[in-house]
C-alpha positions in Angstrom: -83.6 -140.5 -32.1 -85.7 -137.4 -31.3 -88.3 -137.2 -34.0 -91.8 -136.0 -35.0 -93.9 -137.3 -37.8 -94.1 -135.1 -40.9 -97.7 -133.7 -41.0 -97.4 -132.5 -44.6 -97.0 -135.8 -46.4 -96.9 -138.4 -43.7 -93.7 -139.4 -45.3 -90.6 -138.3 -43.5 -89.2 -137.8 -40.0 -88.6 -134.3 -38.5 -85.9 -133.6 -35.9 -87.4 -131.9 -32.8 -85.5 -131.9 -29.5 -88.7 -131.0 -27.6 -90.3 -134.4 -28.4 -89.8 -137.6 -26.5 -87.7 -140.3 -28.1 -89.5 -142.5 -30.6 -89.2 -143.9 -34.1 -92.7 -143.9 -35.4 -92.6 -143.4 -39.2 -95.3 -141.4 -41.0 -94.8 -143.6 -44.1 -96.2 -146.4 -42.0 -99.7 -145.2 -42.7 -101.2 -145.6 -46.1 -104.9 -145.0 -47.1 -106.7 -147.9 -48.5 -109.2 -146.9 -51.3 -111.1 -143.7 -51.4 -111.7 -141.6 -48.3 -114.7 -142.7 -46.5 -116.3 -142.7 -43.0 -114.8 -144.7 -41.4 -111.6 -144.3 -43.3 -109.6 -147.6 -43.6 -105.9 -147.2 -43.3 -103.2 -149.9 -43.7 -100.6 -149.6 -40.9 -97.1 -150.9 -41.5 -96.2 -152.0 -37.9 -92.7 -153.0 -38.9 -91.7 -149.3 -39.0 -92.3 -148.5 -35.3 -92.4 -150.1 -31.8 -96.0 -151.1 -31.3 -95.4 -151.2 -27.6 -94.5 -147.4 -27.6 -97.7 -145.5 -26.8 -96.0 -142.2 -27.8 -95.6 -143.6 -31.3 -99.3 -144.6 -31.5 -100.4 -141.2 -30.3 -98.2 -139.5 -32.9 -99.6 -141.7 -35.7 -103.2 -140.9 -34.6 -102.5 -137.2 -34.4 -101.0 -137.1 -37.9 -103.8 -139.2 -39.4 -106.4 -136.8 -37.8 -104.5 -133.8 -39.2 -104.0 -135.3 -42.6 -107.6 -136.5 -43.0 -109.7 -133.9 -41.0 -112.9 -134.7 -42.8 -112.9 -138.4 -41.7 -114.2 -138.5 -38.2 -113.7 -142.2 -37.7 -110.9 -144.5 -38.8 -110.0 -148.1 -38.8 -106.3 -149.0 -38.7 -105.3 -152.5 -39.9 -101.8 -153.4 -38.8 -99.5 -155.3 -41.3 -98.6 -157.6 -38.4 -100.9 -158.4 -35.5 -100.3 -156.3 -32.4 -99.8 -158.1 -29.1 -103.0 -158.0 -27.0 -101.0 -157.1 -23.9 -101.0 -153.5 -25.1 -104.8 -153.4 -25.2 -105.4 -151.4 -22.0 -103.0 -148.7 -23.0 -104.3 -148.5 -26.6 -107.9 -148.2 -25.4 -107.0 -144.8 -23.8 -106.7 -143.6 -27.4 -108.7 -145.9 -29.6 -112.5 -146.4 -29.4 -112.5 -150.2 -29.8 -110.1 -153.0 -30.8 -110.8 -156.1 -32.9 -108.9 -159.1 -31.6 -108.2 -162.7 -32.6 -106.7 -164.8 -29.9 -103.8 -162.9 -28.3 -103.5 -160.4 -31.2 -105.1 -157.1 -32.0 -106.1 -157.2 -35.7 -107.8 -153.8 -36.1 -107.9 -150.5 -34.2 -111.0 -148.4 -34.5 -110.6 -144.7 -33.8 -113.2 -141.9 -33.2 -111.7 -138.5 -33.5 -114.0 -136.9 -31.0 -113.3 -139.4 -28.3 -109.6 -139.3 -28.9 -109.4 -135.5 -28.5 -111.4 -135.7 -25.4 -108.9 -137.9 -23.5 -107.5 -135.5 -20.9 -104.4 -137.6 -20.0 -103.0 -137.2 -23.4 -102.6 -133.4 -23.1 -103.3 -132.3 -19.6 -100.3 -131.9 -17.4 -102.4 -131.9 -14.2 -105.4 -134.2 -14.7 -107.9 -133.7 -11.9 -111.2 -135.4 -10.9 -113.0 -132.6 -12.8 -111.5 -133.8 -16.1 -112.9 -137.4 -15.5 -116.3 -138.7 -16.3 -116.9 -139.7 -12.7 -116.2 -136.2 -11.2 -118.4 -134.8 -8.5 -121.0 -132.1 -8.8 -118.9 -129.7 -6.7 -119.6 -126.0 -7.4 -117.0 -124.4 -9.7 -115.8 -121.8 -7.2 -114.6 -124.4 -4.7 -111.7 -125.3 -7.1 -108.2 -124.1 -6.3 -106.2 -121.8 -8.6 -104.0 -123.9 -10.8 -100.2 -123.7 -10.8 -97.4 -124.6 -13.2 -97.8 -126.3 -16.6 -101.4 -127.1 -17.3 -101.6 -128.4 -20.9 -99.4 -129.1 -23.9 -100.0 -130.1 -27.5 -98.1 -130.4 -30.7 -99.1 -128.2 -33.7 -98.6 -130.2 -36.8 -98.8 -127.2 -39.2 -96.2 -125.2 -37.3 -94.2 -128.3 -36.2 -94.0 -126.7 -32.7 -95.3 -127.2 -29.2 -97.9 -124.9 -27.7 -98.5 -125.0 -23.9 -100.6 -123.3 -21.3 -99.0 -122.3 -17.9 -100.6 -120.7 -14.9 -99.5 -117.1 -14.6 -97.6 -116.1 -11.5 -96.4 -112.8 -10.0 -92.7 -113.7 -10.0 -92.3 -114.5 -13.7 -95.1 -112.7 -15.6 -95.8 -109.2 -14.4 -93.1 -107.6 -16.6 -94.3 -109.7 -19.6 -97.9 -108.7 -19.1 -96.8 -105.0 -18.6 -95.0 -105.0 -21.9 -97.9 -106.7 -23.8 -100.6 -104.4 -22.3 -98.6 -101.4 -23.5 -98.5 -102.7 -27.1 -100.7 -100.4 -29.2 -102.6 -103.2 -30.9 -103.3 -105.0 -27.6 -104.3 -101.7 -25.9 -106.8 -101.0 -28.7 -108.9 -104.0 -27.6 -107.9 -104.4 -23.9 -107.6 -100.7 -23.0 -105.1 -101.4 -20.2 -102.1 -99.3 -21.0 -100.3 -98.1 -17.9 -97.5 -98.5 -15.4 -96.2 -101.8 -14.1 -98.0 -101.3 -10.8 -101.3 -101.4 -12.6 -100.5 -104.7 -14.2 -99.1 -106.1 -10.9 -102.4 -105.2 -9.2 -104.3 -106.7 -12.1 -102.6 -110.1 -11.8 -102.9 -110.0 -8.0 -106.7 -109.4 -8.3 -106.9 -112.3 -10.8 -105.1 -114.6 -8.4 -107.5 -113.7 -5.6 -110.7 -114.0 -7.7 -112.1 -117.6 -7.5 -114.2 -117.2 -10.7 -111.2 -116.8 -13.1 -107.5 -117.6 -13.5 -104.8 -116.2 -15.7 -102.4 -118.1 -17.9 -99.4 -117.6 -20.2 -99.3 -119.5 -23.5 -95.9 -120.6 -24.9 -94.7 -121.7 -28.3 -91.7 -124.0 -28.0 -91.3 -122.6 -24.4 -91.3 -118.9 -25.6 -94.2 -116.8 -24.1 -96.4 -115.5 -26.9 -99.9 -115.0 -25.4 -102.0 -114.3 -22.3 -105.3 -116.0 -21.7 -108.0 -115.9 -18.9 -110.5 -118.5 -18.2 -113.6 -117.7 -16.1 -116.8 -119.3 -14.9 -119.5 -117.5 -16.9 -122.3 -118.0 -14.3 -120.3 -115.9 -11.8 -119.2 -113.3 -14.3 -120.8 -110.0 -15.4 -121.6 -111.7 -18.7 -124.2 -113.8 -16.9 -126.4 -110.6 -16.9 -126.6 -110.8 -20.7 -127.4 -114.5 -21.3 -128.7 -117.6 -19.4 -125.5 -119.2 -18.2 -125.3 -122.8 -17.2 -123.6 -123.7 -14.0 -120.4 -124.9 -15.7 -120.2 -122.6 -18.7 -116.7 -121.3 -19.2 -115.5 -118.0 -20.7 -112.3 -117.0 -22.5 -110.3 -113.8 -22.9 -107.0 -113.9 -24.8 -104.4 -111.8 -26.5 -101.3 -112.4 -28.5 -98.5 -110.4 -27.1 -95.7 -111.5 -29.4 -96.2 -109.6 -32.7 -94.4 -112.3 -34.6 -97.3 -114.7 -33.8 -100.1 -112.4 -35.0 -100.8 -114.4 -38.1 -104.1 -116.0 -39.1 -102.7 -119.5 -38.6 -101.3 -118.8 -35.1 -104.5 -117.0 -33.9 -106.4 -120.1 -35.0 -103.9 -122.4 -33.2 -104.2 -120.3 -30.0 -108.0 -120.3 -30.0 -108.0 -124.1 -30.7 -105.6 -124.7 -27.9 -107.5 -122.6 -25.4 -110.9 -124.1 -26.3 -109.5 -127.7 -26.2 -107.9 -127.0 -22.8 -111.2 -125.7 -21.3 -113.2 -128.7 -22.4 -110.6 -131.1 -21.1 -110.2 -129.2 -17.8 -113.7 -130.0 -16.7 -115.9 -132.6 -18.2 -119.0 -130.8 -16.9 -118.4 -127.8 -19.1 -120.6 -128.2 -22.2 -120.3 -124.6 -23.5 -117.6 -122.0 -23.9 -118.6 -118.3 -24.3 -116.8 -115.1 -25.2 -117.6 -111.4 -25.5 -115.1 -109.8 -27.9 -115.5 -106.3 -29.2 -118.2 -106.5 -31.9 -115.8 -104.8 -34.4 -113.0 -107.3 -33.8 -113.9 -109.1 -37.0 -110.7 -111.1 -37.5 -110.9 -112.6 -34.0 -114.6 -113.4 -34.4 -114.0 -115.0 -37.8 -111.5 -117.3 -36.2 -114.0 -118.3 -33.5 -116.7 -119.0 -36.1 -114.2 -121.4 -37.8 -113.9 -123.3 -34.5 -117.6 -123.9 -34.2 -118.6 -120.8 -32.2 -121.9 -119.1 -33.0 -122.5 -115.3 -32.9 -125.5 -115.2 -30.7 -126.1 -111.4 -30.5 -124.5 -108.0 -29.9 -125.0 -106.2 -26.6 -123.6 -103.2 -24.7 -121.2 -104.0 -21.9 -120.4 -100.9 -19.8 -117.0 -100.6 -21.5 -117.6 -101.9 -25.0 -120.1 -103.0 -27.7 -119.7 -106.8 -27.5 -120.6 -109.8 -29.6 -121.8 -112.8 -27.6 -120.0 -115.9 -28.9 -120.9 -119.4 -27.9 -119.5 -122.9 -28.7 -120.8 -126.2 -27.5 -118.6 -129.2 -26.7 -120.3 -131.2 -29.5 -119.7 -128.4 -32.1 -116.0 -128.1 -31.2 -115.2 -131.8 -31.2 -117.1 -132.5 -34.4 -114.6 -130.2 -36.2 -111.4 -130.3 -34.2 -108.6 -132.5 -35.8 -105.5 -131.1 -34.1 
């Protein structure tokens, strides 16, 4: 059965053909007592296959979404879980309590869970691991294909980030850049040739790369990620070596809702921090009058540092630390 846990009530199963097969049941999780930190949850392990790591991951995601204020959890299974699954479970859980050959309690730290690259990154590299080298950012190759994918509990849809390419995305970018609302902030209206040259220049520029964001495989947004220390922005603040910057736009007008803007910014920020463990700060420089966009960034944990004059706009310098983002993020 293709299913996804209900994020509204943790009570029913939702059909979703885009999800791997599993039978994890949201009703398997029940809070025990008042919400606390850590939050103790009773887990009915008779309702899913405890050897299926996809089911465990779904349960964790739904718990985090349903109890965003609790940053740590303790799950107590109704029946002891076989210790043979410990290595796989420790990719998601912080610690496990055991007795003999059984796991009797699973302890979860939200921040650690969301910083596990293998759960969301399609192409995990040495830079997303704790033991990565101190190689300069500009020596990294431009990415290709699917980069990242996560489930959005509120929308019950999948959001993914793909590397942009000249074969598939020039016409898409051309259409979006000529949209009046996009043009108001990006000021890139023009012929297809202009946008072809733009993507070509991005592909040749080692300090940034371009991506297309999809929702259930439908392209909805364009995003650029850049190394701030090698960008013009570095003239306006003291950039650390591995600071990353973000530009993005929503091209699909149907997705220009507050909730979807928030989901897009969460996804892009989450991806950046997973992509390179050395990145401890993400920055941005939206137009200072783009109040709705800036408000969404503030909700993610960004700070508005200052306003300054770029050659082409009055900008607001926005900054978000890794600690600030993961102390709030709950999927």
